[in-house]
N, C-alpha and C positions, 0 to 999 in steps of 0.2 A: 504494499499500500504506499503511496506517495504522500508524504506529510510535509508541511511547510517547515522551514528551518527552525522557527520558534517552537513549534510543537515537538519537533525532534529533539531539540536541546532541553526542553522541559521534561520530556520522558526519560532522558538520559541522567537527570539529576538523582543523586542518592539522597537519603535523609539528611545527612550532614551538610551536603551542598545546598539543599533546599533551605536550611536555616540561614545561610549566607545570601542566597539568591533572592529570597522573598523581600527583605527590606530594600535591597538594591533595585529590584524590579518595581517596587512600590514608588520609590523616589524617581525612577525614570517616568512613571505615569503621573507624577505630581500628587501622589497620595502618601500620607505618613500615618500609618496605623499607630494608635497609642501604645506605648511600650508594654502596658499590662495585657493588651489584646494580641500582641505579636505571636506568643506561642500558640494560641488558638488559630491564628491566621495560617501559621506554618502547618499545624496539624490538618487543617482543612485543604491546604494545597497538597499535602502528601496523599490525602484521600482522593483528591481530584486527579492527581498523577496516576494513581492506581486505577481509578475508574476509567480514565482516558486510555490507559494501556489495555484494559479489558475490552473496551468498545473497539479500539483499533484492531485487536486481535480477532474479535468476533466479526468485524466487517470483512476482513481478509480481502479476497478477490472482489467481493461486491462493492468495495469502496470506490473503485474506479468507474462504476456504472452510473448512468444518468439516473437521478432519482425519478421515481414515479409520482405523478400527482395523486393525492389522496382523493379516493372517490368513495363516499359512504354508500 
């Protein structure tokens, strides 16, 4: 599955790297989470990384296909 560079880099982070990446990425986006909230933010990013990896793996070959329009 072809991923953009930012998603690929995000998925490559380990837990230790995520702790350093999160505040740096927030600053790049002009956001500064309060210090007491930062551990929770990092925990959520670790969970998001795991979910993203799961979805990417589940999509597999279908990821390159054109999405179908939902028809109820």
